[in-house]
C-alpha positions, 0 to 999 in steps of 0.5 A: 185847158178852158179857161176857167172864173176860178184861178188854177191851182199851182202848188209847190214841193219842196224839191222846188217842184211844181204842180198844176192841179189843174191839168194833175202834172208838174209845171216849169217856171216856163210853163208858168209864164206861158199861162202868163202870156196866155192870161191864165189866171193861178194862184201858187201855194206853199205844198207843206205850210198852205202859205201863197207864193204867188209873188214870188213865183211871179217874181222868179219868173221875170229872174228867170226872163231876165237870166235869159237877156230877155232883158224888160227891165232896164238898170235904172228902173230897177235902181228906183224901185229898189229905193222906194222899199222900206220909203214913205211912197211904197204903198204909191207904187204897186197901184201906179205901175198897175195903173200904167201896165194896164194902158200900156196893155189896152193901147198896145193892140192898138199902138202896133197896127199905128206904129206899122201903118206909121213907121213900117220898119222902124217901129222899133226906133217908135217902141223905144221913143214910147218907152222914153217918154213912160219913163220920163212921165215916171219919173215926172210922177214920182217928183210931183209925189217928192217936191221935198226929195227933190228940193232935198237932192239938188242942195245936196248936188250943191245946185246954185238954184237949190240953194237960193230958193227958200225951203218949200213952206208947209201948205197944203192946199196949194201943193194938193192943187198943184198934184191935180194939176201935174196928175191932168197935164199927164193926163191929158198926154197920155190920151193926146199919145193914145189918140195919135196916128 
C-alpha cells in the first residue's frame, strides 16, 4: 500500500484481532512490526471504546520481539527505565530517549558504511563499543540531572568520599551553568563520534 500523509487506522477488537482499515484485512503484531520498519505510520484504536491504544500495541510488539530472543533492551536499561516511573525525572525521559533514537537513526547509515570501511568483519565489535558509549552517555546525562540523588546513593553505600563532602548548597544558577557545560561537552562528544571515519 502506498504511503500517505495520514496514518493508517488499525482497529483492535475484543478477540485481540487487529484490522487494518487501509487494506481492509486482518493483520498480526508481526505485520505491524513490518509496517514500523517500513516507516508506515499507523494509529491503533480500541474498536469498542474508540480509545487510542497505539502505545500499548507498540509495547506489545517490543515484548513479543524480546520474547523471540531478539534482545535489544539490556536488563540494566530496563531497570533504569522502570525506576523513572513516578520519579520527578519521568517527564524528561521520553524526550531524551526520542532525541537519542532520532540521532541514532539519522547516523545509522553513516555508521554502517564507516564501520564496514574501517573494521570490515569486526563491525560487530564496533557496534558493541558504540552501544556501550551510548549507555555511558545516557547514564552520565541522568546523573547530571540527578546530582543530589547521586550524593545520597554514595552516602547510602557508605562511601568515605560521600561522607566527607558537605551537603551541596541550593545554588540553582551554578547548577544550571554546570548542567549547560556538561550538555555542551556531551554534544561535542556526539559530534566527534559521528564525525569519525
